[in-house]
N, C-alpha and C positions, 0 to 999 in steps of 0.2 A: 182354427180359432184359439186353441191352446197356445200356439206359438206367439200369436199377437198378444194375448193376455199376459204371457210371460214377460213381455216388455215392461209391464207396470212395475214400478219400483216397490221394494218391500218397505214397510212403514217402520219408523223408529222415533216415536215422539213427534213433536211438532217440528219437523225438519225444514218445512218450507218457510216458516215464519221468520221474518228478518229480525235478528237481535242485535248484532254488532254494528254500531254506526261506522260508516266509512269516512274517516276524517281525512284520508289521503286525497280526497277530492277538493280540499280547500287548502289555502296557505295558513291564514289565521282568521277565525271567525270574528267578524266585527259587527255584523247585524244580520237580520233575516231578510233584508231587502234585496231583491234581485234587480239586475240591470233592466231599466225601463226602455221602452221604445224611443222616448225622447232623448235618452242618453246616446243610443245608437245613431239617432238622427243627427245629434250634435257632432258625432264623429264624421259622418258623411258631409256635413255642411262646413266643416273646418276648412279654412282657405289655404293653410300652409301645412307642410309636413310636421313641423315641430308641434303645432297645436294638436294635430291628429294623433301624434305619438303620445302626447300627454293625456289625451282623452282615453286612448286605449289602455294606458297604464292604470287609469282610474277604473276602467270597466272590466279588466281581464279577470279579476278575482270573482266578481259576481257572475260573469259569463261562464267561467269554469263550472260554476254550480248550477247554472240555469240554461245555458244555450251554447253547447260546444260547437255546433255547426256555424252559428254566427261568428263566434270567436275565431274559428279557423279561417272563414272566408275573409273577414275584414283584416285579419293579421296578414294573410297572404297578399292582399292588395297593398298593405303598408310596406311589406318587404319589397314588392315589385317597384313601388314608387321610390323607396329608399335606395335601391340599387341604381335605378335610372338617374337619380339626382345625386348620386355619390354621397348620400346622407347616412353616415354610419349609425347615428343615434336611432333614426327611424327604422333602419334595417334590424338593429339589435332588439328594439322594442317589439317589432313584428315577429322576430324569430323566437323571442321568449314566449309570447302569447301563442304562436302557432305550435311551438314545441309542447306547451302545456295541453293544448287541444288534442294533438296527435297521440300523446301517451294515454289520454283518456279514451281515445277511439281505438286503442289496441296497437297503434303504430309506435311502439316504445323505442325501437332502434332509431328511427328518423327523428322522433320527438326529442330524445336525449341528445342527439347530434346537434339539432337546432339550438337547444338550451345551452349546450356546451359552447357553441359559437357565440351566443349572446353573452354568456358568462365571461368570455375572454375580453369582450369590449368593455363590459361594466367593471371588470377587474382593472383594466387599463386606465379607466377614468376614476378609479377608486370610489365607485358607487356601491358601498357595502350593504346598503338596504336592498338594492336589486340583486346583488350577488348572493346574499343570504337566502332570498326567495328562490333564486335559480337553483342553488345547490339543493334546497329542500325539494324543489320540483323534480330534479334529476333523481333524487332519492325516491320520490313517488313513482317515477318511471320504472326504476329497478324493482320497487316493491310490487307494482302491478305485474311485472314480468316474472315475479317469484324469485328474483335474485337477491336474497336477503342480505348477504354479506356486502354486496355493492350498495344496497339501499342504506345499510347501517353506516357505511363509509361516508356517503354523501350527506346523510343527516348530521353526522358528527362534524363534517366540514362546514355545514350550514351553521351549526351552533358555534363553531370556532370563529368563523367570520363575523357572526352576529355580535360578538363581544366588541368588535371595532365599529359597529354601526351606530349612528346617532339616534336611531329608533330603538327604544328600550325593549320593544317586543321582539326584535330580531334575535336577542340573546336566548330566547326560549321557544322561538317559532317551531323548530323541528322536533321538540321533545315529545309531543303527542304522537307524531308519526313514527318516531324511533320506538316509542312504547309499543306501538302496534307490531313492529318487527319482533320485539321481544315476546309479545303475546303469541305470535304465530309460531315461535320456536319453543314455547313453553317456559320462558324465563320470566315468570310472573312477578317475582320480587323486584327485579330490575325495572319492569314496566310500571309497577306500583310506585316506586320511588320517583321515576320520571313524571308520572301523572300527578303525583302530589305536588311536586315542584312546579310543574306547568300550571296546575290549578292555582297555587299561591301567587305565582307571577301574573297570571291572567286576572286574578282578583284585584291585585294592586294596580293593574293597568286599566281596570274598569271594563274588561272584556267578559261580560257576564255570560254570554252564550258559550264562550270557550270554557268557562267554569262549568257550565251545565254539561258540555261535551265530556269534560274530564270525569265528572261523576258518572256519566253513562258508561264510559269505558271501565272505570273502577268497579262499577256494578257488574259489568260483563265478566270481568276477571273473577270476581267473587262467586258469580253463578257457575262459571266453569269449574271452580274449585269446590263447589258444593256448599258454600256458605250463603244460604238463601236469605237469612235474616239480614246479614250485612249488605247483600246485593239489593234487597228491598230498600234499605236505608239510603244507599247511594242513589238509587233510581228516584226516590222521593226528593232527595236533595237536587237531583238533576231537574226535576219538575219545578222546584221552587226557583232555581236560578233561571230556568227557561221562562217562567212567569216574569221575573224581575227584568229580564232582557227584552221581553216583549216578543220573543221568537216563538211563533206558533208551531213551526216545523220542529223545533227542538223539544217543545213540550209534548208534541205528538209522538216523537221518537221515544221519549222517556216513558210515557204512558204505555206505549207498545211493549217496551222492555219489562215494565212492571207487570203487565198482563202475563208475560211468559214466565216470570218468576212465580206468580200465583198459580200458573198451570202446574209447575213442578211441585208446588206446595199442596196441590190437590184442591184448590179453592175455585170451583167452577164459576160461581156467580161473579167473583172478582175478575176472573179472566175475561168474561164477556163484558163486564162493566168498563174495564180499562181499554179493551180493544175498541169499544164503541166510542169512548172519549177520544181516543187517538184518531178514529175515523172522522169525528165531528171537527176536530182541529185541522185535519188535513183537507177537509172539504173547504174550510175557510181560506186556506192558503192557495187553493186552486191547482196544486201540484198533482196532475193526473196520475203520474206513476205511483206516488205515495197513496193516493186514494184507492187505486186498483189493488195495491199491496194490502191495504187495510181490509178491503172486502175479501181478499184471498185469505188473510189471517183468520177472519171470522168464519169463512167457509171451512178452513182447516180445523178450527176449534170445534165447530159444530159437528164435524165428522168425527173428531175424537170423542165427543160426548154422545155420539150415536143418533144425532138428529138429522136424518136424511134431507128432509124438506128445506130446513134453514141452511144447511150446508150447500145444497144445490142452488138455492136462491142467491146466496152471497157469491158463489163462484161465478154464476151467470152475470151478476152485476159487475164483478171484476173483469170478466171477458168483455162486456159492453164498453166499460171505460177504456180498456186497453185498445179496442178497435177504434173508438172515437179519437184517441190520442195517438194512434199509429204506433203503439208499443208492441211491435211484432214479436219480439223475443218473449216478453211477458205473456202475450196472448197464447203463444205456443206452450209455455209452461202451464198455463191455466187449463188448456185443453187436456194436458196430461193429468193434472190434478183431478179434474171432474171425471175423467175416464176411470181413475182410481176409485172415486166415489161410487160410480155405477158398478164397477166390478165388485166392490166390497158389499154392495147391497143386491148382488146377483142380477144386475141388469146388463148382461154380457153384450147384447146387441148395441146398446148405447155406448158401452165402454169401447167397443171396436170402432164405432162411428167417430167418437171423439179422438181416439188414437190416430185414426186416419187424418182427421183435421189437423192434429198436432204435426204430423209428418209433412202435410202440405204447407202449413204456415212456416214451419222451420226451414223448409226448402226456400221459401220466399225470403226469409230472414237471412239465410246464408248467401243468397244471391245479392241482397242489399248490402251485406257486409263486404262482399267481393267488389261490388261497384264502388262503394265508398272507399275501400282500400285503393282501388285503381285510380280514383279521382285524386286521392291524397298523394299517391305516388307520382301522378302526372304533375301535380302542383309543385311538389318538391323537386322533380326533375327540371321543371321550367325555371325554378329559382337557381338551381345549380348551373343551368345553361346560361342564364343571364349573368351570373357572377363570373363564369368562365369567359364569356364574350367581353365583359367589361374589363377583365384583367388583360385579355389580349389587346383590346383597344388602347388601354393605358400604356401597355408595353410598346405598342406601335407608335403612339404619340410621343412617348419618351425617346424612342429611337430616332424619330423624325427630328425632334428637338435637338438631340445630340448631333445628328448629321448636319443640321443647320449651323450649330455652334462650330463644328469642325470646319465647315465651308467658310464661315466668317473669319475664324481664327487663321486658317491657312490663306484666306484671301488677303487679310491684313498683312501677314508675313510676306506673301507674294508681292503685294503692292510696295511694301517697304524695300524688298530686294530689287524690284524693278526700278524704284526711285534711285537706289544706290548705283545701279548699273548705268542709269541715264545720267546721273551726276558725274560718274567716273568718265563716261563717254564724252560729256561736255568739257570736262577738264582736259582730257587728252586732246580733244579737237582744238581747244584754245592754245594748248602747248605747241601743237604742230603749227598752228597759224602764226604764232609769235616767232617761231624759229625760222619760218620762211620769210 
């Protein structure tokens, strides 16, 4: 029993509560609206490759935020059709979208490779808007992989190319992501300068949700530094711009962050007030993962305040939402959290029961991840095979064409020589006839 209970992590503040917004999952926030089913339907109903490619170009940013599986599957189909029809534009659009999906699914190596191949095409046609986004996405891939130096390199490349783009947002697109790199390595002043500049540019461009995001990250930095009053001020500004943008998810994240600042300030009532406001907003968005995380945050807060009943109730609600939404990893994490609750309140049998559930669920999760990775690898391998077969076929057709040209060329020469020989023979024959 003691061995199993030793698996429960030591506590250190509200460690499970989500504070830092993950901006690397977007290119540039333009609205809180996710890709709708009708938009996906319009992709499938498009009659030609060019139209489908354009539809996917419009959908991919929203799909990155809302439905990675759909993004990966339809981009794969576009690549396949692009290769079959020798359509470089369709193939490049598909590779950009699929690469973005793969890096968010943990397949950073293959994702970066696909993005790089798409980048070469868009660089060739001097589409600097797409190229700016692609370099930013490659930076995201290295960021997710923990390779901060390479992430910094590609974010800087994105910013450099962005100055040549006709879209004014390209010139500052990667700054918020580059700021995260500097936060992760403790270069806070560099990050603050980038975020202030990003915020000012986003404000000029009317990207109010991006302004809200900027204030969230600025607040996060100040909280890390221990400047709680300034952190509160930034999170309140994040809420204001979230309201102006109409983004419920952004407002919810800001309230969530504000609750955490109040926790460190020792204001119990404010913590619960802002966590509940965040939950209400997330319920309106229908984002099940965020809703489960809000219940988890409340469960954690009540645990910190010593209220066993309300902590247990909120954890169980979070587990129920996770199960309904198929959020296996979060479900496993929640079993560990509630096991910790039971352990802290000396309910060891229940603690052991939920730790065992956690191990079972995480086994399922790792199997799903393995299957997903296998499917992704199979898809990428089939793309590589199709490209290889196409190259071989083109080379063969090129050789056949060259052989035919040679035959025709030498056939004409041969016919010409044969004609000369025949003419010479006729002249000689006439000469002999006249002499006789």
